[in-house]
Backbone as CSV, one residue per row, in Angstrom:
resi,resn,N_x,N_y,N_z,CA_x,CA_y,CA_z,C_x,C_y,C_z
1,UNK,-20.555,391.971,8.009,-20.126,390.954,7.035,-20.158,389.514,7.576
2,UNK,-19.228,389.399,8.643,-18.968,388.286,9.632,-19.825,387.483,9.877
3,UNK,-21.367,387.832,10.235,-22.412,387.171,10.498,-22.958,386.753,9.187
4,UNK,-22.724,387.055,8.051,-22.865,386.340,6.737,-21.881,385.020,6.537
5,UNK,-20.963,385.320,7.072,-20.110,384.267,6.846,-20.122,383.124,7.584
6,UNK,-20.139,383.385,8.865,-20.039,382.020,9.849,-21.330,381.816,10.529
7,UNK,-22.616,382.670,10.506,-23.252,382.425,11.461,-24.810,381.988,11.044
8,UNK,-25.484,381.495,11.645,-27.018,381.030,11.161,-27.884,382.217,11.527
9,UNK,-28.845,382.469,10.721,-30.044,383.455,10.771,-31.239,382.375,11.044
10,UNK,-32.233,383.139,12.254,-33.235,382.311,12.407,-34.167,381.831,11.009
11,UNK,-34.103,382.724,9.947,-35.072,382.515,8.774,-34.263,381.456,7.883
12,UNK,-32.813,381.110,8.387,-31.959,380.187,7.496,-31.730,379.083,8.115
13,UNK,-32.740,378.878,9.306,-32.001,377.575,10.097,-32.325,376.021,9.427
14,UNK,-33.225,376.216,8.362,-33.456,375.093,7.361,-31.887,374.988,6.683
15,UNK,-31.437,375.735,6.712,-29.770,375.618,5.654,-28.896,374.877,6.837
16,UNK,-29.127,374.531,7.903,-28.315,373.653,8.878,-29.224,372.506,9.302
17,UNK,-30.131,372.259,8.670,-30.625,370.786,8.924,-29.849,369.823,8.080
18,UNK,-29.517,368.507,8.683,-28.755,367.421,8.380,-29.632,366.888,7.185
19,UNK,-29.423,366.372,6.492,-29.818,365.626,4.850,-29.095,364.531,4.747
20,UNK,-29.684,363.449,4.256,-29.172,362.044,3.909,-28.213,361.394,4.988
21,UNK,-27.131,361.502,4.221,-25.679,360.961,5.101,-24.963,362.007,5.783
22,UNK,-25.463,363.172,6.005,-24.879,364.344,6.469,-24.712,364.051,8.146
23,UNK,-23.540,364.688,8.748,-23.189,364.542,9.859,-22.406,365.730,10.547
24,UNK,-22.651,366.032,11.909,-21.682,367.313,12.139,-20.204,366.601,12.593
25,UNK,-19.387,367.318,12.253,-17.699,367.010,12.672,-17.306,368.158,13.237
26,UNK,-16.393,368.180,14.356,-15.400,368.768,14.690,-14.489,369.227,14.085
27,UNK,-14.010,370.586,13.843,-12.585,370.752,13.197,-11.954,371.643,13.842
28,UNK,-10.696,371.346,14.244,-9.510,372.182,15.171,-8.763,373.088,14.486
29,UNK,-8.865,374.578,15.053,-8.132,375.283,14.104,-6.926,375.572,14.349
30,UNK,-6.334,376.659,13.638,-4.941,377.026,14.375,-5.195,378.101,14.865
31,UNK,-4.319,378.452,16.147,-4.757,379.632,17.198,-5.329,380.878,16.398
32,UNK,-6.311,381.216,16.912,-7.076,382.341,16.648,-7.489,382.646,15.166
33,UNK,-7.634,381.325,14.434,-7.789,381.158,12.941,-9.417,380.694,12.521
34,UNK,-10.296,380.827,13.905,-11.589,380.126,13.401,-12.320,380.921,12.666
35,UNK,-12.348,382.093,12.525,-13.368,383.022,11.551,-12.716,382.654,10.147
36,UNK,-11.555,382.668,10.089,-10.596,382.316,8.711,-10.971,380.881,8.314
37,UNK,-10.922,380.125,9.308,-11.016,378.732,8.475,-12.825,378.472,8.175
38,UNK,-13.614,379.138,8.991,-14.635,378.921,8.448,-15.031,379.844,7.230
39,UNK,-14.442,380.707,7.069,-14.495,381.528,5.612,-14.229,380.518,4.753
40,UNK,-13.061,379.986,4.842,-12.290,379.226,3.911,-13.014,377.598,3.691
41,UNK,-13.598,377.131,4.624,-14.302,376.116,4.525,-15.599,376.117,3.776
42,UNK,-16.348,377.524,4.081,-17.479,377.583,3.214,-17.064,378.030,1.703
43,UNK,-16.141,378.363,1.580,-15.471,378.865,0.019,-15.547,377.360,-0.758
44,UNK,-15.031,376.474,-0.164,-15.056,374.923,-0.439,-16.419,374.321,-0.579
45,UNK,-17.291,374.797,-0.015,-18.890,374.285,-0.094,-19.328,373.672,1.061
46,UNK,-18.347,373.759,2.396,-18.914,372.810,3.413,-19.706,374.056,4.278
47,UNK,-20.680,373.816,4.971,-21.437,374.409,5.960,-20.802,374.482,7.511
48,UNK,-20.307,375.239,7.775,-19.501,375.513,8.998,-20.204,376.296,10.054
49,UNK,-19.975,376.072,11.251,-20.645,376.754,12.440,-19.722,377.212,13.528
50,UNK,-19.576,378.421,13.620,-18.809,378.944,14.907,-19.582,379.570,15.646
51,UNK,-19.895,378.758,16.931,-20.819,379.478,17.996,-19.817,380.647,18.759
52,UNK,-20.510,381.829,19.475,-19.635,382.679,19.962,-20.523,383.129,21.029
53,UNK,-19.750,383.889,21.959,-20.196,384.122,23.249,-19.669,385.425,23.463
54,UNK,-20.413,386.361,24.200,-19.737,387.736,24.495,-18.548,387.413,25.693
55,UNK,-17.390,388.245,25.668,-16.387,388.100,26.575,-15.990,389.799,26.529
56,UNK,-15.271,389.942,27.904,-15.067,391.415,28.257,-13.546,391.338,27.728
57,UNK,-12.687,392.189,27.148,-11.229,392.282,26.942,-10.889,393.263,27.748
58,UNK,-10.030,393.548,28.484,-9.206,394.304,29.372,-7.562,394.634,28.530
59,UNK,-7.158,395.690,27.994,-6.122,395.693,27.551,-5.941,397.576,27.808
60,UNK,-4.486,397.578,27.908,-4.062,399.204,27.984,-5.180,400.105,28.756
61,UNK,-5.756,399.606,29.745,-6.751,400.460,30.029,-8.078,400.838,29.562
62,UNK,-8.239,399.710,28.560,-9.443,399.702,27.947,-10.342,398.475,28.259
63,UNK,-11.570,398.667,28.461,-12.312,397.737,28.666,-13.616,397.701,27.508
64,UNK,-13.537,396.426,27.090,-14.601,396.216,25.776,-15.004,394.886,25.859
65,UNK,-16.284,394.959,25.376,-16.997,393.285,25.084,-17.147,393.109,23.694
66,UNK,-16.498,392.140,23.507,-16.309,391.526,22.148,-17.013,390.164,21.882
67,UNK,-17.289,389.456,20.777,-17.730,388.188,20.610,-16.617,387.274,20.328
68,UNK,-16.601,386.432,21.281,-15.062,385.344,20.801,-15.878,384.078,20.715
69,UNK,-15.033,383.104,20.317,-15.622,381.589,20.060,-15.552,380.942,21.188
70,UNK,-16.780,380.331,21.466,-17.390,379.641,22.428,-16.553,378.754,23.003
71,UNK,-15.700,377.837,21.922,-14.789,376.692,22.236,-13.630,376.983,21.161
72,UNK,-12.692,377.835,21.939,-11.269,378.561,21.289,-10.585,377.345,20.719
73,UNK,-10.495,377.637,19.116,-9.873,376.568,18.155,-10.770,375.518,18.009
74,UNK,-11.963,375.306,18.003,-12.765,374.593,17.432,-13.871,375.023,16.844
75,UNK,-14.548,374.236,15.682,-15.687,374.956,15.265,-16.466,373.541,14.645
76,UNK,-17.636,373.640,13.937,-17.921,372.613,13.455,-18.343,372.524,12.187
77,UNK,-18.480,371.454,11.256,-18.825,371.349,9.931,-19.645,370.119,9.633
78,UNK,-20.426,370.596,8.553,-21.482,369.440,8.184,-20.482,368.648,6.795
79,UNK,-20.625,367.466,7.421,-19.683,366.467,6.177,-20.657,365.437,5.751
80,UNK,-20.687,364.893,4.584,-21.570,363.597,3.977,-20.383,362.704,3.628
81,UNK,-19.799,361.887,4.404,-18.558,361.294,3.774,-18.697,360.153,2.739
82,UNK,-19.935,360.148,2.552,-20.203,359.332,1.117,-20.250,360.043,-0.198
83,UNK,-20.235,361.336,-0.048,-20.506,362.204,-1.053,-18.952,363.487,-0.771
84,UNK,-18.712,363.873,0.231,-17.646,364.962,0.418,-16.498,364.515,0.511
85,UNK,-15.068,365.122,-0.250,-13.850,364.545,0.242,-13.588,365.343,1.595
86,UNK,-13.840,364.594,2.458,-13.525,364.944,3.990,-11.843,365.273,4.366
87,UNK,-11.283,364.628,3.688,-9.860,364.946,3.946,-9.373,366.265,3.380
88,UNK,-10.095,366.925,2.655,-9.595,368.208,2.028,-9.570,369.268,3.086
89,UNK,-10.427,369.033,4.119,-10.644,369.762,5.571,-9.597,370.035,5.830
90,UNK,-8.726,368.865,5.962,-7.099,369.110,6.713,-6.331,370.091,6.188
91,UNK,-6.497,370.221,4.988,-5.745,371.039,4.178,-6.139,372.550,3.815
92,UNK,-7.502,372.587,4.646,-7.831,374.012,4.447,-7.198,375.123,5.327
93,UNK,-6.748,376.304,4.603,-6.243,377.152,5.539,-6.942,377.536,6.591
94,UNK,-6.300,377.761,7.945,-6.847,378.200,8.904,-7.257,377.009,9.756
95,UNK,-7.057,375.766,9.035,-7.771,374.564,9.927,-6.408,373.655,10.144
96,UNK,-6.535,372.991,11.620,-5.341,372.095,11.916,-5.528,370.817,11.431
97,UNK,-6.996,370.120,12.026,-7.178,368.797,11.382,-8.664,368.936,11.866
98,UNK,-9.352,367.567,11.333,-10.460,367.165,11.762,-10.344,366.655,13.217
99,UNK,-11.135,366.247,14.080,-10.995,365.379,15.312,-11.162,363.896,14.725
100,UNK,-10.438,363.120,15.015,-10.396,361.782,14.933,-10.497,360.701,15.861
101,UNK,-10.846,359.327,15.447,-10.874,358.507,16.128,-10.693,357.125,15.483
102,UNK,-9.451,356.380,15.662,-9.107,355.237,15.078,-9.333,355.439,13.425
103,UNK,-8.880,356.406,13.044,-8.531,356.913,11.462,-9.630,357.708,10.928
104,UNK,-10.595,357.630,11.843,-11.829,358.004,11.069,-12.224,359.300,11.970
105,UNK,-12.912,360.469,11.050,-13.418,361.531,11.682,-14.580,361.254,12.742
106,UNK,-14.381,361.985,13.864,-15.227,361.625,15.069,-16.352,362.662,14.737
107,UNK,-17.808,361.986,14.757,-19.043,362.729,14.601,-19.638,363.257,16.333
108,UNK,-20.232,364.367,15.950,-20.767,365.117,16.997,-22.000,364.538,17.453
109,UNK,-22.342,364.295,18.755,-23.529,363.811,18.790,-24.896,364.250,18.602
110,UNK,-25.710,363.409,17.956,-27.067,364.104,17.427,-27.612,365.311,18.494
111,UNK,-28.123,366.245,17.884,-28.868,367.345,18.606,-27.974,368.379,19.417
112,UNK,-26.236,368.241,19.461,-25.537,369.050,20.269,-25.721,370.462,19.463
113,UNK,-25.260,370.273,18.341,-24.874,371.750,17.696,-26.138,372.060,17.142
114,UNK,-27.110,371.575,16.777,-28.447,371.910,16.584,-29.086,372.720,18.107
115,UNK,-29.021,372.211,18.964,-29.249,373.107,20.175,-28.404,374.395,20.309
116,UNK,-27.211,374.404,20.165,-26.378,375.417,19.934,-26.657,376.739,19.195
117,UNK,-27.070,376.104,17.776,-27.815,376.927,16.374,-29.250,377.952,17.072
118,UNK,-29.864,376.719,17.801,-31.319,377.281,18.361,-31.132,378.263,19.212
119,UNK,-30.050,378.438,20.325,-29.778,379.426,21.075,-28.941,380.483,20.893
120,UNK,-28.628,380.342,19.091,-27.756,381.302,18.777,-28.710,382.859,18.449
121,UNK,-28.191,384.105,18.628,-29.163,385.082,18.107,-28.464,385.553,16.762
122,UNK,-29.271,386.534,16.103,-28.714,386.904,14.534,-27.067,387.505,14.753
123,UNK,-26.378,387.926,15.676,-24.957,387.947,15.592,-23.964,386.661,15.677
124,UNK,-24.525,385.675,15.799,-24.000,384.391,16.063,-23.567,383.987,17.447
125,UNK,-24.067,384.964,18.129,-23.880,384.769,20.309,-24.724,383.814,20.704
126,UNK,-24.136,382.876,20.947,-25.041,381.768,22.068,-25.615,382.422,23.052
127,UNK,-26.978,382.624,23.414,-27.604,383.118,24.403,-27.884,382.283,25.438
128,UNK,-27.477,382.329,26.732,-27.616,381.527,27.507,-28.790,381.805,28.800
129,UNK,-29.584,382.838,28.512,-30.472,383.277,29.237,-31.666,382.928,29.032
130,UNK,-32.041,381.484,28.607,-33.076,381.145,28.008,-33.670,380.319,29.616
131,UNK,-32.768,380.103,30.368,-33.571,379.112,31.731,-33.218,380.020,32.996
132,UNK,-33.156,381.387,32.893,-33.065,382.515,34.018,-34.349,382.294,34.872
133,UNK,-34.426,382.370,36.111,-35.408,382.715,36.972,-35.102,383.588,38.161
134,UNK,-36.041,384.280,38.435,-35.444,385.231,39.752,-35.500,384.626,41.096
135,UNK,-34.269,385.123,41.577,-33.709,384.199,42.509,-32.733,383.555,42.468
136,UNK,-32.688,383.038,41.266,-31.284,382.303,41.074,-29.852,382.944,40.748
137,UNK,-28.911,382.167,41.245,-27.600,382.669,41.063,-26.849,382.766,39.910
138,UNK,-26.363,383.940,39.417,-25.894,383.863,38.127,-24.550,384.804,37.970
139,UNK,-23.821,384.353,36.974,-22.757,384.623,36.541,-22.543,385.814,35.553
140,UNK,-21.859,387.133,35.817,-22.095,388.131,34.764,-20.847,387.820,33.829
141,UNK,-21.075,387.644,32.564,-20.262,387.044,31.577,-19.531,388.152,30.915
142,UNK,-19.959,389.462,30.559,-19.054,390.431,29.817,-19.603,391.624,30.772
143,UNK,-18.576,393.146,30.406,-19.034,394.071,30.755,-18.260,394.446,31.822
144,UNK,-18.517,395.807,32.359,-17.543,396.077,33.734,-17.848,395.132,34.784
145,UNK,-18.659,394.695,34.867,-18.910,393.446,36.153,-18.399,392.051,35.757
146,UNK,-17.825,391.982,34.804,-17.603,390.540,34.144,-16.969,389.686,35.374
147,UNK,-17.578,388.296,35.456,-17.056,387.612,36.097,-17.575,387.649,37.701
148,UNK,-18.122,388.313,37.948,-18.827,388.468,39.342,-20.034,387.804,39.487
149,UNK,-20.334,387.138,40.371,-21.315,386.335,40.696,-22.408,387.235,41.576
150,UNK,-23.661,386.959,41.442,-24.968,387.943,41.866,-26.409,386.940,42.003
151,UNK,-27.194,387.402,42.576,-28.451,386.727,42.817,-29.456,387.835,41.759
152,UNK,-30.305,386.986,40.652,-30.992,387.455,39.924,-32.230,387.800,40.575
153,UNK,-32.747,389.512,40.500,-33.691,389.788,41.409,-34.843,389.896,40.485
154,UNK,-34.446,390.456,39.071,-35.759,390.864,38.168,-35.895,390.390,36.670
155,UNK,-36.534,390.124,36.032,-36.331,390.090,34.708,-37.696,390.821,34.204
156,UNK,-37.102,391.590,32.998,-38.567,392.073,32.355,-38.456,391.825,30.757
157,UNK,-39.446,392.611,30.456,-39.853,391.932,28.722,-39.217,392.718,27.820
158,UNK,-38.131,393.782,28.050,-37.414,394.594,27.494,-35.770,394.021,27.190
159,UNK,-35.566,392.644,27.813,-34.185,392.191,27.753,-33.410,392.812,28.639
160,UNK,-33.954,393.203,29.834,-33.154,393.757,31.069,-33.039,392.945,32.285
161,UNK,-32.400,392.910,33.087,-32.254,392.033,34.396,-31.465,392.836,35.450
162,UNK,-32.488,392.603,36.698,-32.030,393.426,37.579,-31.059,392.458,38.589
163,UNK,-29.814,392.408,38.641,-29.179,392.030,39.563,-28.569,392.400,40.968
164,UNK,-28.472,391.695,42.084,-27.900,392.266,43.323,-26.585,391.616,43.480
165,UNK,-25.400,392.383,43.362,-24.082,392.066,43.415,-23.647,392.523,45.214
166,UNK,-22.830,391.723,45.473,-21.969,392.046,46.753,-20.609,392.982,46.344
167,UNK,-20.616,394.223,46.597,-19.601,395.161,46.162,-19.328,396.131,47.210
168,UNK,-18.229,396.182,47.523,-17.846,397.364,48.502,-18.337,396.910,49.917
169,UNK,-18.453,395.947,50.190,-19.081,395.488,51.347,-20.471,395.497,51.661
170,UNK,-20.922,395.718,50.739,-22.560,395.682,51.012,-23.526,395.503,49.498
171,UNK,-24.683,395.144,49.479,-25.690,394.865,48.407,-25.835,396.216,47.517
172,UNK,-25.170,395.768,45.964,-25.628,396.825,45.047,-26.408,396.131,43.851
173,UNK,-27.284,397.004,43.865,-28.328,396.451,42.321,-27.850,397.125,41.033
174,UNK,-27.995,396.445,40.034,-27.505,396.868,38.779,-28.293,396.332,38.029
175,UNK,-28.350,397.214,36.845,-29.693,396.527,35.782,-28.512,396.400,34.517
176,UNK,-28.836,395.102,34.032,-27.911,394.891,32.774,-28.897,394.104,31.998
177,UNK,-28.234,394.011,30.551,-28.757,393.439,29.481,-28.661,391.896,29.834
178,UNK,-29.898,391.224,29.536,-29.819,389.668,29.506,-28.938,388.964,28.770
179,UNK,-28.281,389.402,27.867,-26.993,388.797,27.289,-25.767,388.925,27.887
180,UNK,-25.674,389.652,29.067,-24.449,389.494,29.798,-24.528,388.756,30.958
181,UNK,-25.591,388.151,31.518,-25.597,386.846,32.408,-26.118,385.623,31.960
182,UNK,-25.444,384.905,32.440,-25.536,383.234,32.456,-25.764,382.433,33.588
183,UNK,-26.706,381.452,33.920,-26.823,380.617,35.014,-25.534,379.965,35.470
184,UNK,-25.211,379.995,36.949,-24.203,379.235,37.333,-24.055,377.806,37.387
């Protein structure tokens, strides 16, 4: 259900295109209330986008990979200032405020949010693997090897990568999902 609330699907990309005087704005949320804020903004008729990334959480001897906000406490909303009552966003549950400059909402540069949306998969997770090439230095972003730096040895068409890591005093080859690596 979360993917229906906050995230675009490739077939619905047209829903995220700006029309007329619409622009993207940055919304600052309350701590850990990004998904709640998106849902409430959408209930008011705003189109809101929350980019996610995969993150490894370690707690109580458990390691799990979760999707977390790419920009904690921030999300993006489409507003037409000539049509919409943009000040109501500041009173939305889960929202702290719109980012402002000189008393006016601050717009996001054109193309920035659209590029994030185009790099997003069906689960709302931004994919950073579009510019990977063999021999490149990469960082593992999630999973048991999270935060380790390695060298990309192999890319395949099944969504897997071969990475050479320096572990335990020697090189170790591991196969991972492409989703778990990002260029450094």
